[in-house]
ZAKEGU-212366 format. One record per residue (C-alpha): residue in one letter; x, y, z. Coordinates in steps of 0.25 Angstrom, whole numbers, padded with zeros to 4 digits, always signed. Layout:
ZAKEGU-212366
AXYZ ...
This chain:
ZAKEGU-212366
M+0026+0023-0132 D+0015+0031-0137 F+0014+0045-0133 V-0001+0043-0130 W+0003+0036-0117 I+0012+0046-0111 P+0000+0055-0106 V-0006+0042-0100 I+0007+0038-0093 V+0009+0052-0088 S-0005+0053-0083 V-0004+0039-0076 I+0009+0044-0069 I+0003+0057-0065 A-0009+0050-0059 W+0000+0040-0052 L+0008+0052-0046 V-0004+0059-0041 L-0010+0046-0035 I+0002+0042-0027 Y+0004+0056-0022 I-0010+0057-0017 L-0008+0043-0011 N+0005+0047-0004 R-0001+0060+0001 K-0013+0052+0008 K-0003+0042+0014 I-0010+0030+0006 L+0003+0025+0001 E+0010+0024+0015 K-0002+0015+0019 H+0000+0005+0008 H+0016+0005+0009 M+0019+0014-0002 S+0027+0026-0004 L+0032+0036-0014 S+0046+0039-0020 G+0043+0051-0029 P+0032+0046-0039 I+0036+0031-0036 L+0027+0023-0027 L+0034+0013-0018 V+0025+0001-0014 H+0032-0005-0001 T+0029-0019+0003 T+0035-0029+0013 T+0031-0041+0005 G+0043-0049+0001 R+0052-0044+0012 K+0052-0056+0020 T+0054-0065+0008 I+0066-0056+0004 E+0072-0057+0019 K+0070-0072+0019 I+0077-0074+0005 A+0088-0065+0010 R+0092-0074+0021 K+0099-0083+0011 K+0115-0082+0011 I+0115-0082-0004 W+0111-0068-0006 K+0125-0063-0002 G+0131-0070-0014 F+0120-0066-0022 G+0122-0051-0019 N+0137-0052-0021 F+0134-0059-0035 A+0124-0049-0038 V+0134-0037-0036 V+0144-0044-0045 L+0134-0047-0055 C+0129-0033-0056 V+0143-0027-0057 A+0145-0037-0069 V+0132-0034-0075 M+0135-0019-0074 I+0148-0020-0081 F+0142-0029-0092 M+0131-0019-0094 V+0141-0007-0096 V+0149-0016-0106 M+0136-0019-0113 L+0131-0005-0113 C+0145+0000-0119 W+0144-0011-0129 S+0130-0008-0133 A+0133+0007-0134 S+0145+0004-0143 I+0137-0005-0153 A+0125+0004-0153 T+0132+0014-0161 Q+0135+0003-0172 I+0120-0001-0174 P+0114+0006-0187 E+0103+0015-0183 S+0093+0007-0192 M+0096-0006-0183 A+0096+0001-0170 P+0085-0002-0160 S+0075+0009-0156 P+0077+0015-0142 R+0064+0008-0138 M+0070-0006-0140 L+0082-0002-0132 I+0075+0000-0119 G+0072-0013-0111 L+0058-0008-0105 P+0045-0014-0108 I+0035-0006-0117 I+0047+0003-0121 N+0054-0008-0128 P+0044-0015-0137 I+0051-0029-0136 I+0049-0030-0121 P+0034-0033-0118 L+0029-0026-0106 W+0026-0038-0098 Y+0039-0044-0100 G+0047-0031-0096 L+0038-0029-0084 L+0040-0043-0079 G+0055-0042-0081 L+0055-0029-0073 I+0046-0034-0062 I+0055-0047-0060 A+0068-0039-0060 M+0062-0029-0050 V+0057-0040-0041 V+0070-0048-0042 H+0079-0036-0040 E+0072-0030-0028 F+0071-0043-0021 S+0086-0045-0023 H+0088-0032-0016 G+0079-0036-0005 I+0086-0049-0003 L+0100-0044-0003 A+0095-0032+0006 A+0089-0042+0016 F+0101-0051+0015 A+0110-0039+0019 K+0100-0037+0031 V+0094-0024+0025 K+0080-0023+0030 I+0070-0023+0019 K+0059-0013+0022 S+0050-0016+0010 L+0049-0020-0005 G+0041-0013-0015 V+0037-0008-0029 L+0039+0006-0035 F+0028+0012-0044 L+0027+0023-0053 V+0013+0019-0059 L+0019+0006-0063 P+0029-0002-0054 L+0043+0003-0056 G+0052-0004-0047 A+0053-0012-0034 F+0061-0010-0021 V+0066-0016-0008 E+0067-0006+0003 
């Protein structure tokens, strides 16, 4: 990333912080179902809640939840093994053949191999599926879903089921 963009990015973030601070003080965020968590804007909605509750009525979710727990434990163990293996072979790669640090980070823009649209599409799909899964399993367990939403710090950062 060029250092020329750093002042622009910092200026946009500062403008964002000032704007949401002013909107919060004037209670405008509350009127539009938004709230702050530090510098992060949470946009709340009930859209999708009934769909989640309807999908959660099926009995298959108990098996899915149990399978997901077992799968997550297995994947965690596999990842620890892979990290240890990767660390052990990383010292054997000649410096001239080693990839640059930018190539090792799997984020769009930072890694030149991952196009921005491809990375963003993958992150958005992963967030939606992940959070809807939380919502479905919560509704299946009879936990009341208050709202769904998106987290913003200038750009969308994440999603949540409350």
